[in-house]
N, C-alpha and C positions, 0 to 999 in steps of 0.2 A: 097733641100736642101739635101740633100745628094751629089748630086752634090757640093757640095761646098766647106764638111768634105772631101774628096776625097787625099788624100796627106799628113795626118796633125790630129795630136788628138785633139782633141776637148772632151772639158770637159764643163757639167750643175752643177754650182751653187747650187742647190733646196734654192730655198728666199717662203718669205709669198705669192707669187701672183699666183707660179707658184711650188710649195708642192709636185707634183706630174708629171712626164713627159710621153707620153708609150713611149714605146724598141721604138718604128718606129722612136726617134725623132734622131737617130744618135748620135754613141761617147758616155760616161763614163757623166754616173748621176749619185753626190752627195752629201753631205750635202755640205762637206767640202774638202780642198783639200790643200796641199803640195806642193809650187817647193823651190825646190831648200833654205827650211829653212822659205818659205816666207807662210804664210798658209791665204787662199783665201774665207771667209769663208759670209754668206749675214745675218744679224746677224737682227733671226724676230724681229719685234716692234720696230725696229731703226728706229727715223726718221733721221736718218740723222746727222748731225754735221756740227751747222753754228758758225757762233758771232757775238759779239758786236763789234764797235770801236769805238776808239771819238777821237779828235783829238790831247785834252788832257783828263787827271785825272778830269778836274773842270771842262772842258763840259757840258752842260745837252741835248745834244740829241749828237747823233751819227746812225753809218751804224748798217745792220745787213745781214746782206753775207754769202752765204755758204763755209766749208771752211772745208780745209784734216789736217787732227790736227794728231802729233805725240807724244811722249815721249822718240823715237829713240831702242821702243822692237816691237809696235805694231800702227799703222799705222788704223786710220779713213777715212773713206774719206768719198766725202756729198753726198745725193742722187740729182736726180739733173731731178726724174718728179714731174705732178703740184704736187700734191696731198702729197710728200715731203718732207722730209729736220728739222727744222727752229730749235732742240733742242740743245738750249747754250752749248758750247763747256764746258764749267764750268761746268753745268747741276751736280747735285751729282747722276745721272745714269752712268755718263763717271767717276766719281773715279776711280767705283774698277777697270776701264781700263791703263790710265798712273799714272804718278811718276807724279802728280802736280808739282813740282818742274823742272821738265826736260820739257812741254808739251812745246813745239810749234807750232803755230797753218802758213796756209798758205790760205788766201782768197780771193778767185777765183771772178773775173773785169766778161766787157763784152770784153777782148779780152786777159788777160790777172793774172796772181797768185802772192798774192804782198803776203813778210813773213811778220806778225806781233807780238809785242812786248809782252809777256804771259803783263804783263802792262798797257799795252791800254788792255786790254780787260772787259770790270766789264758788269760782273751778270746781271742774270735779275731781 
């Protein structure tokens, strides 16, 4: 690990699966990190974001996918682990994070990311 770190600055942002790291890991260990105005933080107890999408507002069935969500001020990225993700971006848990009238989401696919219209995102 230390060989990989030579010549660069390494930062470890603590999360719920790694709340304490040994000093021997090298680099800077922090609860959050701000770089050029962007704050990187692992929200404890967060399940990551996902969206439901349906082809039309009247469609009964839809699909559910992991997504990136933002209102232009904050970005929540999806969780890609096997046991993470799944909280609808329209859930009240995200209510205090986003200005809902500015919410934008990008749904992940097998090989691409797709912008989604807010009017096509139904709540659970």
